[in-house]
N, C-alpha and C positions, 0 to 999 in steps of 0.2 A: 749700920754698923754690921759688920759681913759675918755671915752665920750667925750662929747664939755669942756670940763672944760678949764680952761687954769691959773689954779693956778699952782703956780711953782712945777716943778720936788720932789725938796728935801721937799715941806712941806706936798705932798700928801705922800711921801714914809715915813714921820715921822707920820702920821694918821695912814695908813695901816699895820705898822711895828708891834703895839698890835695885833690887828687879825691873822698874823702868828705867833707870839708866843703862841697865846692862843693855834691855828691848833696845832702848832707842842709839845705842851705841852698836850694834848689831850685833852682841856675841851673845848668843844665847845660849851656849854649853852656861855661860856663867849666870846666866837667868835661871835656867831648870837648877845650878846649884845654890843658888839666892834664895828661891822658892821653896826648895825642899826646906832649908836651913828654917826659913820663918814658918813651916807647916809641922816642925818636929815641935815647935813652941806653943804653936797655935794650929793644930789639926783642922779647928771648923771653920778657921780664917777664907771664905769662900773665894775673894778676892786675890789671893794667893794661888789658890788652884786654877785660876782660871789664865792666870798670868804665866802659870808654867805649862798650862797647855797653848796656850798662845806661843810659848818659844818652843815646845815639843811638835808644833805644828810648822813652825819656820825651819826648823829643822830636818825635817821630813817624813816622822815618825807620828803620821796619823790616824792611826789606830789607837795609841795611847792617849792621842789629844783628845780624841772624840772620846773617849769612856771619861774623860777627867770631866769634860764640859758638861755630857749627858748627867754626869751625876751631881754637879751642880745644879743643876736645872731639874733635876726631878726632886732635889732638897727644896726649892724656890726659893728667891731673894728677892730684896726689892730695895738692896744697897748701888747705890749709885755707880760705886766707884766698881763695885762686880757687875752692874748691868752693862756699863760703858766697855769693861773688857773682854764680854760673851760679843758685845756687837761686834769690835775689831776681829776676834774669831771667826763671828760667822758670816762676816765681811769676805777675809782673807778665803775662806773655806768658798766661798761663790754660794751662799745661802741665804739671802737677805730674809725671805721666809719665815726664817725661825727666830728672826730678829723681834719682828711684829709676836711671835708666840711668847719670847722671856716678856715682855713689856706687857703683855696681855696677862701674864700672870702675876707680874710684879703691881699691875693695879688690883686685881683682885685682896694682896696683901693691904695693900695700903691706897685706897679708891679715892682720895681726896688728893694727892699728892700731884701738885702742877706739873713736878718736873716732868715726874713718869708720862702722863697723860700728851704733855706734849714731844717726850721723846717717841711715843707710840704713835702719834699724828706722822712725826719724821720717819719711822719704820714703814707706815703704811705708803707714804711719798715713794720711797725707794722701792717698793715694789710697782705701786700704781696702782693701788688700791681705790679707787677716789670714792669708793660709797663709804668704806669703812671712815677714809679722811673725813668726810662731811659730817658722820657721825661724831666722830673724839672731835672735832672741834668744835662744835655745839656742846659738847661736855666739857672743853676745857671753858666755851664762851660762860655757859649756865654757874662754872663753879669760880671762875673770873671773870666779869662781865669788860674785857678788852677789847675793842675795836680789830685789830689784827687779829684776832680767833676767832670773829665775827667773819671778818674779809676770806679766811683760810677758808670757812664754809662756803662761803660763797663760791669762790673759784674751784673749790673739788666739785661743785656741783656743774660748773662750766666746763671743768676736766670731764666731766662723764656727757657732759654733750658733744662735746671735742672728738670723744671716741668711738658715743654709739653712730653705726648704722642708720639707726630707723629714725627716719626723718619727725616723725612725731616727737617721740622719746627726745629728741634733741629740743623741740620748738617747747617742750613743756619744762623741759631741766631752763632752759634761759630764761622763759616768764620766770619761772620761782627764783632764780638769781638776780632780775631786775627788782621782781615784789619785795625780796629781803633789801634789797640798796636803797630802794626808795622810802620804805618802811625807815633808814636810818636817814634818809634824805629828808624827811616830813618833822623828824624829830630835832631836827638839826644836829646830827651826831657826828656827821661828814668832819674829820678835822686834817686830811693829811692829802697831801697829792698823790698818791697811790691809790687812796683809796676812788678820788676822782677819775685817775686814766683806769681803772680797776671798770667804773661804771660806762666810763666812755667806748672801752673793750665792747662790755657785753651787748651796748646800744648798736655798734656796728654789727657782730655779729649776729643781731636780732634786724638787723638793714632798718633800724629806726633813726634816719639820719636827722629829720626836723628836729625830734627829743635830741638829739646831738648835740645840732647848732644851739638849740634851747640852752644848753648845760655850758657852751662855751659863750653862750652872750648872758649868762646865769652868773648868781653870785659865788657860786662852787667856783667858779673859773679861776678865782683869787686865788684858790689855794695850790695852781698852779706854777711855781715858782721857779723850780730846778730845771726845766728843759730846757733844750736850746731855742734862741730867739727867735727862729722861724714856725717854733711847732704851733703854734696856735693860728698862724695863716695858712699853714699847710694843712692842716685839719679841715679848719674851714673851706678851702678850695677841694677838699676830696670831698668834703658833704656836699657842696653847693653841687659838684660834680655827678654825686650818685642822684642827686634830685633833679638831673635833666638841667638846672638851675647854672646854665655855661657863660653864663654875661657876665654875671657874678663872680665864676671860678675865674674867669681870664681875667676879668681886671685885680683879684687877689695875687697871681699870676704876672700878672705885668709889674706890679707893686713890689713883687719880690724881686723879680729881674734888675729892677732899678735898683733896689739896698743891695741885692746879691751876686754882681753881673758876672762873676764865673763861677755860679751854682751853676751846672749843668743840667740835676733834675728839674729846674724850675722851666728850663726851654721845654725840654720834653714833653711836662707835663701844658702846658703852653699851649704849644703844637697841637696837642690831644684834643685840648678844650677847642681850640678854632676848628677843626677840623667836625668834631661833632656839633657848632654851632652854625658852621656852614651846609651841613644835611639837611639842619631846619631850616636854614637862610631860602634855599633852593624852594622850597614850597609857601615861603612866607610872603607875604603882600611887597608890592613893590616900592620900590620909595626905599627902603631900608638898606642901611649900609652895608654892601658887602665885607663881613668879617674876615675873609683871605686879603683882601686889601688893606683893610687897617690893621692885622696881623704883620703883613708884609713891611706898611710905612714903619709898623714900631720894630720890627727886628732888624730894618735895613739901619734907623736912627741909632740902635744901641752899637750896630756895628761899626757905624761912623765915630760914634763918639768912643769907643772903644780906642780908632787908630788914632783918632786926636788926642789920646793920652798917651799913645807911643805904643802900643797896642801888645799889653801884656797879657791879658786875658786873651783865653784860647773859646771858652762859651758862646763869646757874642762872635765871633768869626763863621760858628758853627752853624748859629741858629738857623738862617736862611736855607743851609744844607738840608738840616734833619724837617723843615720844611717842604723842602722838594722831594725827599725821600718818601715822606708820610703822603705826598701827595701822589706818587707814584704806587705807592702800595694801594691808595683807594680809588687809582685806575684814573686818575684826573692830570694826566701826561700835558695834555694841552694848555692847563694852569701852569703848569713849572717856568717856564720861560718870561709867560706874560706877571708871573706874582713874585719868583724869586730874580727872576734876571736869568743871566747866562750860567749856567752852575762851572764850567769848565773854568770862566772866570774866578769863580766864587773858590774853588779848589784852588789854584794857582796862585788865589790871592792869600790865604791862607798855609800854602805850602811858604811862600815868599816870606811871611811874617815868622812863621812855627818852627820853619824847618830846619833850624839847626837846633832843635831841638828830641832828643831821642824820641817824645814820646809823637812825635808830627805821623806817622807812618800808623800806629794803631788809631789815631783818633779821625783820622778821613775813611780808615778802609772799608766800612758799611757805606759810605756817599761815593766808591768808584762806581759799580753798577749803572751813576746816573751820568755820567760822562758816555757822550754819543761815540761809536765805534770810528769813527769817521773824523773824530778830535782826538783819539787818543794821541797818536804821534805829535800831532801838533805839541801836546800837555807834556809830554818828553822832554821834548825839544826845549820848551823853555824852560822846563826844572832845569835840565841840566846845563843851559848858558846863565844861569844864576851861583854855577858851582864856577870857584876861581883857581886853577889848576896852574903847576907849573909848567916847566920845562920837558917833561916828563910824561905828564897827563896828570900828576898825584896831587888830590886837594892840598891846601897850603896852610890850613889851621881846623882847627877841632870842629869851628863850626860848618864850614864847608864838608868837610868828611860826613857828616850828617847831612848836609844837603844831597850830598852825592849817594850817599846810599837811600834815600827816598827814589831819587831819580831812578835807581838800580830797582826798588822793592814794586815799585810804579812798572816797571817794565815788565818784571817779571808777574807780577798781577796782570797787565795787560795782554801777557805773551808776546811781546814784542823785541825778543832778545834777537840782536843783530848775527842769528846764527842759524844754519839747518837743525833739522833734526835727528841728525846724525850723532852719535857716542861719540865721535871724534872731536866735532865743532863744540859741543858741549863739553867735555874736557878743556878744549883749550879756553872755554869762556870761564870756566871755573878757576884754571892756572891765573887768568888774567886778574879776577877777584883777588885771588892768595898774594898774587904780586903787588895789589893796592894794600891788602892786608899788611904786608912788611914792610912796604916803604912809609905806609902811616904809622907804623911800630913808635917814633920818636916822638909822636906828638903824647903818648900815653907810658912816657919812661919816667916821667914824675910819679904816674901813680901805685895805691898799694895793690900788691895781687888781689885782695881780699876787694877791689872795686872791679866793675866791669867797663870795660875798658869801648870808647867810642867806635874803635877800629874792627870790633868783633865780631861785626855784624857783617864784612867783608865774608870771615871765614865761616858764618851761619852759612851765609847765600852761597856759597862757593860750595860748602858740603851739600846744600841742597840740592843741586849741579849734579855733583858727585853719582848722589844717591839716584839721579834720575838716568845719567849714563850707563849706572851697573844695571837699567831695569831693561832698556834698551839692550845692551849686551845680552842680559841672561835669555832674551828674546832671541837675538838673533843665534845664540850658541844654539839654542835646540832647534833652528829653521835652518841650519847651514853644510853645509858639506865638512868630511874630518877634519881637509887643510885649513878650510877656514873658521872650524871650531878650535884649531889650536891659536889661530889669530887673534882672534875676539876673546879664548880663554885670556892667554898671557896678557891681552889688555885690560882685560876686569880684572885678574888678580894684582898687576900693578899698581892700576886704579884703585881699588881697596887699601891696599898695603900704604897710599900716598896719602888716604883720606885718614885712616886711622893714625898715622901719624903726624899729619897736620893737626888732627883732634886733640892727642894727645900733646902736643906742643903750645896749643892754644890753652888747654887748660892748667898745663905749669905756668903760662905767664896769667893767666887769670883765672883763678882758684874758684871765685865768687858766681863766673856766668853758666848756670845749670843748662842752658842752651848747649851748649858744648860737651856737656856732659850724657846729657842725653841723648845727642845725635850718636857719641863714640858707643854707647853701651847697644845702642840700634846694630851699629857697625858691626861690633863685636859678636853683636847676634847671631846677625846674618851668616857667619861663620862656622858658629856652635863655638865659639871661643867664650867659654864660662867662667874660667878664674879671671882673666883678662876686665871682663865684664863686669863679675864681682866687685872687681876693685876699684872699677869705677864708681860702682853700686855703692861701693861703701865712701865713697869720696862726699857722694850727693847729701850725705847726712839728712837724712828723711827726718822729719819730727811729726807725731801724732795723727794727724787724721789725713798727711802725706801718704802714709803706711797704705792707708786703704786706694786714695785714690792712685796712684801712682806705682804702686805696689805690682799693678799687673805687667811692670815693663820688665822684671829680672825673675820673680819668684818662683811662676811655673816654666818659664826657659830653663831655668838650671837643673830642673827634677826630669825634664825631656831629653836634657843631652845627659843626663846619667851620673852629675855633678851634684850627688846627693848629700856629704857634706855641707855643701854651700846650701843644698835647699833647705834640711834642715836648720839651718841657723839662720834662713830668711822665714822658715814656717814660724820658729820658737819665737823671734822677734816681733812677726806679726800677730801673733795669737796671743801674745803678752800685751799688747795695746789692746787688743779688742776685749781679752778678758778683763781689764783695767776700766773700761769703758764704762763699767756698770758703776764702780768709786767717781770715777772722772765727771761722769753726767748724773751723779745722783746728788753728790755733793752743790754743785750748781742750784739743782732745783730748791735742794733744803735753803740754801740761801736767800733765792729769791723768795721762800716764804717768810723766813725770817726777817729779811731788811724790804720786804713791800714790794718787790718787783713783781708781781703776779702776774703782767700782760706777757711778762717772757716766758713763761712756762710753757705754754704750748708749743712755744718754738724750741725750747731745751727739750722737750718730751719727743717729738719728730725727730730731732736731730738722736737722739737717744735709740729712736727706733730704727730707721734708717741705717744707724752704724749694725743695729744687733742684726738686718735682716739683708747687709753685706753679702752679695754674692761674691765677692773674694773672699769674707769671712769665711763663709760655708765653705769654698772650695778649698782653701786651705787649710780646712779644720779635715774636711774627707783626705785630702791627700798626706796631711800630717799621721792620720790613722794608717793609712794604707803603707807609708814608707815605714812606721814601728813596727807594724805589723810584718812586714816582708824583710824586714832589717833587722830585726832586734830578736825575735823568738825563736830561740838556738834549742827549744825543749818544750815540752805541752806544759809543764810546768810554768816556766815563762811566760808562753803563750799565754796561759788562763790569767796568768798574773796581768800580764797584759789588758788582756781584753777587759778584765774589773777594772784597771786603772782610766781603761779608755771609757769607759763607760758604754760600750754599743749593746743596746736592746733592740735587736729589729722588729719582735713585735707592737713595741711602743713607738717606733719611728713615724715622729708626727710632725714633719718640715712642709711646711705650706709654701710649695712653690710659689705661688701669684705673689706672695708679698716679699719675695727677694727683690732686691737694686739695685742697679748697676750705676756705682758711686764712680768709675773710670774716670779720670781730668781727662779728654782726650783735647783740650784746648791749651794747655802747657806748653808745647811744640807750637811754636809760629810756622804758620802756613801762610804763603802768597800765589802759588798756582791757583789759578781758578779753577774752581769747579771740585775744589780738593773738601771742603766744610762738608757739601752735599754728599758726595761719598763715603767721606768719614761715618757723617750721622748714619745713613745706611748701612754701614759697615758696623756700627756701634752696635745697631739692634738686630742686626742678622748673628753677631758673635754672642750677643747677651743671649740671644736664644736659644744658640746654638749650646753655649756654657750652661745652660741650667739643664737641658736635655742631658749633658754629661755627668755632671753634677749628680741628678736625680739616678742615672746610671750606676755611678760609682754607688751611691748611699743606697740606693736598692738591691743592685748587683754585687756589687764587689766588695763591698766593707761590710755589708749585713751579710752576704757569702760567704764572705771567708773567715766569720764567725760562727759557722755550722758545723756540727758534728752530732753523731748519733747519743753525745750524753747532754751537750747544754740544750738542746732545743730538738721537742716534739716533731715526725716527719709529717705535722701536715703544717707547722710554722715551714720546715725547708719546700715541702710543693711550693706554698706561697710564695715565696720568696724565686721559686724557679719559672713559675710564671710572671710573676715580675721581671724576670731578667728577660726573659721572652719579647714582651712589649717595649722591652729595654732596648733590644736588637732590633727591633722593626722602626725604632724613631731613630737609631744610631743607621739603622741603612737609608733611611728619607733623607738623610744630611749629605749623602754623598749626590743627588743632584743638584745639589745648591753652591758647589764648590767655585770660587775665584781663583784667576790666577796671582801667583803670590808676588810676582814683581810688578802688577797693576795695583796694587794696596800703597797707597800715598803713606811716606813716612810715616807723618804724624800721626798716622790712622792705628788701631789696635792690630797685632796679630794675628793670622787665621784661625780660626775658632781650632781647637786641639781636637776634638769629636771627628774630623775630617780623617787626620791622620790616625786617629783610634779607630775609625770604622773598615779602611782600607786591611786594616790585619787583621778583620773577625775575631779579634781576642775574644770579646766577650761568649761566641759560639763555642772556643775551645774553656772556655770555664764555665757554661752551660751544660756542655756534653758531661765534664766531670761530676757537676754538680748535681746531675741525674745519676752518673753511675755512684756517686755515695749513697744517693738516695735508696737506689736498689740494693745494695749492698743492705744497707739499714735494712730496708724492707725482707731482707731476706735471710736475715741474721737475727733482728732483734722483731721485726713485725711479725705479720700474721703471714706471709708469702712462703717461708721454709724454703732452705737450702735449695730444694729439689726445681725452685724457679730460677735459679740461678743460670747462664747461659755466657758461653765465652766468646759469646758474638760484641759483650759489653765492651771486655779490653779491645778487642778488634776494631770498634769502634774508635775509641780513645786514642788507638796507634795511630789510625787514619786523620783524626782530628789533628793530633800534634804533630804527623809528618806534614801537613798542610802549612800547618803554625811556622813550623820550622825550615820549608822550603822556600815560605815565604821572606822570612827575615835573614836566610844566610846571604841572598845576593846584596843585601847592602852591607855589609862588611867590606867588600870589594869597591865600595866608590869613596868609602871613606878618606878624605885628605888632611894629611898632618903638617905639610910641607906651606910658608907662604905664599910661596911662587906660585902653587898649585890651588892656593884655597880659592875659591867662588861663590856666591853668595847663594845662599839657601840649598848648598851642596852637600854639607855636614848636618846642617839642622833635621832634614827630614830621614836619613839614616838611623841618626843619635835616636831620633825618637820612637821611629818600629823599632828599631834594640832594646829601647830603656821599656815600651810598653810589654817587649815579650818577655823577659826577665821580672817585670811585675808579674806578669799572667802568670810562668811558672811558680812564683812565690806564692799565689795564692793557694794554687790548684794542690802544691802542697801543703797549704793550710788545709785545706777541704778535707785532704788525706792523713 
């Protein structure tokens, strides 16, 4: 019963029901009014008070809400409805640690309440306090001896081992968890599949694979009834492999391949096992069968059997190719022809059978390096000969469209296009692909706009060639005479406009093809057309984790081009996702404990931590703070209120830079050009390092520096921040030496790190100079130096550094192009970036003063 009221529970429930209904309907004002009515009748009804606080919180009246919640908590309550309402309040306040406090206090009032202890355990799950989880779970088990509670304690111990960096502590924790389970095994108390799987998981962590095999072969295995059919064989094969019993493992994988001939993972594991066997076979006595020959015979038989059955399965065709690839990786090149046969023939055979499917190229792309250079032209000729065309050279059906596209994709992958490396020839070849796209559209007319069209690949390929031509043209423009520059510029502008129009047309016809949308965003970003780019970004309709993995394509570009309303919208959406991450990842964790999916808990925790430590999250948070500080603070009072809302505390800044994750997905855009993958991987590492440097600079210099004045922080803290800013300037200067040509970055790669553009403008040095002036003013007016220490040279120094900043940015205004006929790649983006950084710098300087 809430508060000290002794009114019947049914009466209380009837009075509270309208408040719940208004909250569920989103009418928070009505919920407040209804709560006030109830509280007039029962002032001590805690649940009504908390529900009112929740409604006020959702109305943005945070102070009133917090005051009510604190009053209820201070009085203490063990009522379940009140505690649940408080839990919701604290979740929406993003203060999960306080949920633990209210249940700890409730437990003192009712120490034997199973529900309260259970909720306390789940509260600790939310904050990841594994030690207290263990204690609480054992408290539950002693109160109510149920197996789930006991295994909650065991899993809490496992999670302590999972998170510790001390190998000794990890070993001790896992041994304790194993002993606790063995106690149940010996007492024959194991009664569910989840408990057996938890036991296996712990044995795997301890690398006790013999014991794990014994579990699979013992009576406990009978408890495993709900897993997929091949779960037990796969586990046996894994444990045998870990124990170097490769013969046993290979036999299991062979049986699995015979049972499930199109399950690709079986082939991958089988080949890895065979190569491990071969390494031992080299030193084995003579007369023992060669595992490579046996594996070759087995994979060949599987392939021939598949062909005899119509060749519907893909994996049997790829088995020998995977074998050849692994032999090459192990340096056994001389064995490939002997064991696997002619790789080119194997690839062609696969294309012949599967080339009429959209997945064909992605299946074989990893095996293309196996084809000798002298055989690539022959392979291409054989593939193109499979395509049936009409009198105009256009494929005659959807199946032949796919086959033709395979040939074109291989042509690009091998670098065997039939044109020279001039921009004009590249554009002509792209125009031919557009012709194929247009002529084959008749085969897709019956398909819905939400279906990916078979002929879309022609347009995607053409777009890649147009981008390549633009890169060539930009290089030529920078190294040509004035007359040639005009000619190349006109050609580049026309090509860029053509590219954008074709992609817009393709998206209109096929709304589901995200490749076209990503390419169009890239094209618009090249010329700084943020409004158009944002429109396409909206049509991508990214959900959940995609906000993190793909957010890099648009969020910061909109900021650097000065489109602040667009940037603010994207930042808001991004931060909503990350702030909801706590709830969205905590609920699955709680469900995992409740329903016994204990082995999934480490995965959920790792996923949550990876999101919490996302570089994109940290960068957007810092940029959002700067954007709000520089655009919404129109007076000192507004600025102080804004700083309080942003909760910026330079003295307590504790970002762990080494824990940041790069979650960008750079593989989502297809790439056919050889060598691109390696360049993209290098760029990903470089840009990640540079972005961390810039973020560190923003947090320690820009954001925290903007929050300094003589009333908020002492001079010592200001001095520390100036020192930190000086170090960040050195880091920024060091990045100038690692610049790349923008035109040489693959279209699938990340944008050039923003720190390069920022470092060129010397914005940090300007902020540093003004921060030093603020500190000097503070020391002369409030500090011990006195007014006699003031010098007019300070103002002169500020004027000089600001004039340098101004003289750097003004010429960029003249280079901006606004007409499509004069739009060139990267011509607008850099000047807009410099202007945006300059305006941001000026705003931060004004805040400092």
